[in-house]
N, C-alpha and C positions, 0 to 999 in steps of 0.2 A: 550406476553404470551397467550397461548390458554386457553379456558374455562376448558378443561380437565386437563391441567397442574395446573391451579388454584385450581380445586377441589382436585387434588391429594395433593397439598401443604397444603390444609386445612384439610386433612383427618387424622391428628394425634390425638391420644387419650391422649398423655402425657400432663398433666395440664400446666407445665411450658413452653412447646413448643407452646401450644395454646396461652398463654399470650404473648409470644415473637412475635408470628405471628400477633396477634392483634395490638401490638405496631408498627410493621413494616407497616401494612396497614394504621394505623392512620397517620404515618409520610408521607405516599405517597399521601394522599388525602387533597386537599385544600377546598373541598366543606363542608360548615358548617353543613348542614343537615346530610351528610354521617358520618362526624366525631362525631356528637352527638349520632347517632344510634350506632356506634361502641363503644364509651365510655360507653354508657349505658349497652351494652352487656358485656363489659369487667368487669364493676363493679358488675353486677349480678353474674358473674362467680367467682370473688374474694370473694364476700360475701356469696357464697354458695347458692344463690337463684336458680341457675340452675346448672345441672351437665354437663359433657362433651357431653353426648348424646343430651341433649336439646340444647346445644351450637351449635352442628352440624346442627340441624334442623333450628335454628334461623339464623345461618350464611348463609345457602344455600338460605334462603329467602332474606337475605341481598344482596347476590351476584347478584340476579336478579335485584335489585335496582341499584347496581353498574354498571352492563352492560348497563342498560337503560340510566344511566347517561353518560357513555362513548359514547353511540350512539349519544347522544345530543352534546357532545363535538366534536366528529368527524364531525357531520353535520354542526356545527357552524364553525369549521375550514375550511371545504370545501366551505362554503358559503363566508367566508371572505378572503380566500387565493387562490392564483392562482395554479391550478393543471395542469401541463404541460404533453404533450405526450412524449413518449419514444425517440423521435427523436430530441428534442430540446436541444440545447447546454447549459450547465450550468457550474458554477465554484464555488468552495468553497472560501469564503471570510475571515471568522474569526470564533472564537469560544470562549464562556465563559464557564468554566468548574469548578464545585465545587464537592468536596468529591468523588474523583474517583482515586483509585489505586495510592495513594501517592500524588495526587493533592489536596491540601487544597482548594485553590481558585486561578484561573488564568484567565486572559483575554489575548488572543493571539493578536499579531499585526494584522492590517487589510491589506489584500493583495490587490494590485492593480487589477483592472478588467482585466480578461483574462490572469492571471498569468499562464504560461504553466507548470512550475515546481516549487514546493516548496520542498526544500531539507533541512532536519533537521539533525543537528549534536549534539553531546553530548557524555559524557563519559558513559561507561557501568554502568548500574544501576541508571542513573540519570533521566530516565523517558521518553526516546524517544518512546518506545513501548506504554507506558501508554497514551502519547499524541496522537499517531496515533489511538489507540483503542477508545479514547474519541471522536475524530473527526468522526471516522466511526460510532460510536454509535449515535452520534448526527445527522448524515446524514441518516442512515438506520433505526434506531429504535431498539427495543429489539428483540432478538431471543433467543431460548432456551439455547444455549451455552454461551451467554454473560449475562444471567440473574443471578444476585447474590442476594439471599434473605436477605443478611445481610447489604446491602448498598443501598442507594437511591441517586445516583448522580444527580446533576442538570447540564444539558448541553444544551446550546443554540448555534446553528450554524447559521451563515449567509451565504447566497449563492445568486448568481445572475443568471438570465436566459436571454438568447438572444431570445426574443419572435419573432422578425422579423429581417430582415437584418440590420435595422437601429434603432432598439428599444431594450432596456434592462430593465428588471425589477429586483428589489432587494427585497429579502425576508429573514426572519429568522424563525427558527423552534425551539421551546423549548420542550425538552424532560422532561415532568413534572410528568409522572406517569408510573411506571414500568408495571402495569397490562395491559396498552394499548400497544398492539403489532401492529405496523404498519410500513410500508416502504413507506414513503412519496416521497422519491427520488429514481427513478429507476437508473439502469446503474451504480451502485457503485460496485467495485470489490476490495477486500482486500487480501493481501498476507503476511503471516508471514515469518520468516526467513527460515523455512523448505519448499523448493520448488523443491523436487527431484523426487517424485514418480508420476506416471501417473495412471489414472483410468484403471481398467480392462474393457474388452469389454462389459461384462454384465451390468456394471454400467454406461456406457457412456451416456445414455439418461436421467439419473437422474438429477433433478434440484439441483444446489448447493447453499448453503447459501452465502450471500454476504460477511459476515465478519468472518466466522468460522475459516479460515486459520490464521487469525490474533490473535485468542484467543486460538487455539488448535494446537498441532503439529501433523504431519502425515496425514494432509488432502491432498488427491491426486489431481493433476491437471487433467483437462479434456484432453483426448487423441486426439490431432489434426490429427494424422495419420489415425485413424478410420474414421474421417470425410472426409479427403482427398480421401481415397479409395472409400467411398460412393459417394462423389460428382463426382469422375472420372467415376464410373460405371453408373451414372445417367446423364452424360454430354449431353445426347440428350435433356434434359430439360434445358432451357436457364439459369435459376437462378443457378442451380447446376454447370453448365459450368463456369459461371462468378465467382462463389465462388472459384472453383478450380483454375482458372487462376489467380485471384486476390490474393488469399492466398499464392500460391506458389511464386508469384512475391514478396509478402511481406517477406517471409522467405529468399528469395535470396537477398533482400535489407538489411535485418538484418545481414546476413552472406554473404558478397560479394564473398567469395571464392567458394560458392556453385553455380555451373554453371547450373546444370540440376536437376530436381526432377522427377523421373520416377515412374509410376505405372505398375507393371507386373501382369496381371490378372492370369497368370498360377501359380503364387506363392501362397501357402496357408498361412493363417495368415494375417499379415499386409504387403501387397505387395509394400511398398514404399521404393525407393532407391534414394540415394543422390550421386551426382557426383561433386567432387571439382576440381578446376584447380589451378595451381600455378601462380606466378606473370608473367610468360612468356606465359600463356595460354595453357599449357600442362595439359591434363586431367588425373586425378587419377582414379583408378578403382572404380566402384560403391560400395557404402556401405549402410548397413542398419542403422537405427537410433541408435541401440546399439553400432555400431562400430565408430560412430562419437566421437570427443573429448568431454569430459564431459561438458566443458563450452558451446559448441555448443548445446549439448542436453538440458542443462538447459535453454538456450536462446530460443530454438525452443519450449520447453515445456511451458515457461512463455508466450511468444507471442501467441502461439496457444491457451492457456487457455483464454487469454484476448479476442481473436477473437471469440471463440466459445461462451463464456458467454455473450458477447455483441450482437453477432448475435442472440442468443436466445431471448434477450429482444427487439431486433430491427429486426424482421423477414423479413422485406421488404428490408433490406440492404444487398448488396452482395459484397461491397468493404470495406475493413478495414479503408480506408481513410475517409469514411463517418460515421463511428461509433462515437457516443458521449458518454461521461461519465466521471467518476472520478476513477482513479486507485491508490490505496494506497499500497505501498510496504515497508515492514520493512527490513532493512539491504540490500539495493539495491546492494551493492558491493559484497555480498556473492556469492561464487562459480565462480566468473569471474576473468580472467586475467586482469591486469591493462589496456591493450590495449582495451579490450571489455568494461571495466568500463568507460573509457574515451569517447568511441563512443556511449555508451548505451543511455544516455538521449536524445541526438540529434536524434539518429536513431529511438527511440520510438516515439518522437514527429513528425518525418517525416512520419512514418508509420501510426500514429494515430493523425493527426493534430487537431482534435476536442476533444481530451481527455486531461483532466488535470491530472498530476501526482503529488502525494505527497509521498515522500520517505525519509527514514532515511539512514544514511551512517556513517561508521567509517573511510572512506577513503577520501582524498582530490581529488582523481582522477576523480570521476564522476562530481565534480564541474567544472573541466576543460572542460567538454563536455556539460554543461548545456546550453540550448538555451537562446537566448536573452530575457530579461524581466523576467527571473527566480528570485525566492525569496529564502532567506536563513535565517533559524532560528537556534539558539542554545538553547538546553534544559539544564537547570542547576537546582541545588537544594540546600537548606540550611535547617537546623532543624527548623528554625523559619518560613520560607516561604513555605517550602515543594518544590514541583516542580514548576518551572516557566520558561517562554520563553523569549528569548532576540532576537530582530530583528537585523540581521547582514547586513541590506540593505546598510549601509554606506560603507561597504567594497567593493571596485571595483575589483571583482574577475577576470575580464577580463584582468587585468594587472599583475596578480600574478602567480608565478610558484608554484609547489607543496610544496617546502620548505617554501615559504612565506605564503602559505595557512595554513600549519601546525603550524607556529608560530603566525598566526593571531588569533583574538578572536574566530574564527570559531572552532578551535581545541585546542588552548591554549598550544601548546608545549612550554616548556621552554628550552629544549635541543634537538637538532636534530643531533648532532655529533654522530658517531658510538661509541659503547662501547669500541671498539678496538683502538679508536683514541688516539694517543700520542701527547701531547701538544708540543713535540719537532718537530713534523712534520707539514707541511703546510696543510691548508684546501682548497680543490679544489672548486672554485666558478665559473667554466665555465658554459655556458648555456646548454651544452649537453656532453654526454660521448665521442662523436666523437671529440669535441673540446679538451677534456682531452687527447685523444690519439694523436691528431695532435700536441698539445703543448709539449707532452712528446717526440715526434719524433724530434721536433725543438730543444728542450733542449738537447737531446742526441747528435744531430749534432753539436750544439754549444760547448758542452763539449768536443767532439772529436777534433774539430778545436782548442780549447783552449789547449788541451793536446799536439796536434801536434806542435802548435806554441811555446810551452814552453819546447820542448825537449832540453836537454843540448847541443846536437851536431847540433842544428838547426842554419844554417847560414842565416843571414839576408842580 
């Protein structure tokens, strides 16, 4: 939180609001001297020894003491902790969370080193989004949109950093004070369930918050097409040429049916055109972004935003495969056909091999495409415990079909038969619908043979 925001928060003249704010600040400080100063100020106000105007003056003097204390805390943290550069690969390991959005107190399982994907399941309203927000908050720190004056959560996140090719360092960071606004870990990107709109051209150069999309709806994604056009027009500069070639290659890898991506200088606006091909290699007519299937548009927008935001933090990088970071996605399956859901985890890891993904899902389909060594958690809740996390690591998802995943503890289905199912009919248990059709054909032929053989006039 900035100094200006803190001053504004303290600018109330209402006696009761002032006392409540003093109580909030008292909760947030562990320093004995600072707490003694605030308690003294609070008692003088309650006893009528000072009025609200004098309170403002005394409080602003106190703020200066607070920020000097914060400077000391930051300096001590920097002295005793490893601060890495933006190109070092790192991974989320675990989190301890208290008093945050329905979470009373929980300690997550510990992820193995270099876990490429953490996939979180759980019923609606059970706390998947709260868990992702808490992890993001623990990694990034407080920002204006995720600052709540009424709560003071305690979040400690563990993470590891690959300092050299053969060396790894493990650290933890404890979010202990709301007034301290800092982003100790770079290259964190978060996405909420709403991921459909793109930035307008005039806003394309603005810096985006790391976590805002996870806390608010309607946050637009950065427009990859604007950057593609810019890189193409500046392709005489080596880095821009590399970015254009590498990013278009990534888009074609994510959507294999896209054969070519063209830039037409003579076209006003965004001169990007996509050309698809069918399974036989026959090309379709060129299309603009708006003419592509909605699932393809959503996929290009998501991948493009990841690339642009990590490029901005790693300016010397020109290939998405070299980008590092952690990407958090709420409701990964949203907007995508099951075919894309299944391919998405592996494709994203193939395009961003140095990025760790943390995602929630309501569908078993993305789990089918999870890369090797992925981890799976289920979020649950009870009135007594609040929100808690269960490790599903004992479930060997590599051996399970969607039906088995749905009835496993990952999703907890008790009934997977259709509502229209009649118990007088059989349940199909073939491995694929093609097997169902084939068996139906065989059964029809056998029935025809049986009818023929049992005709009354049939002579043997």
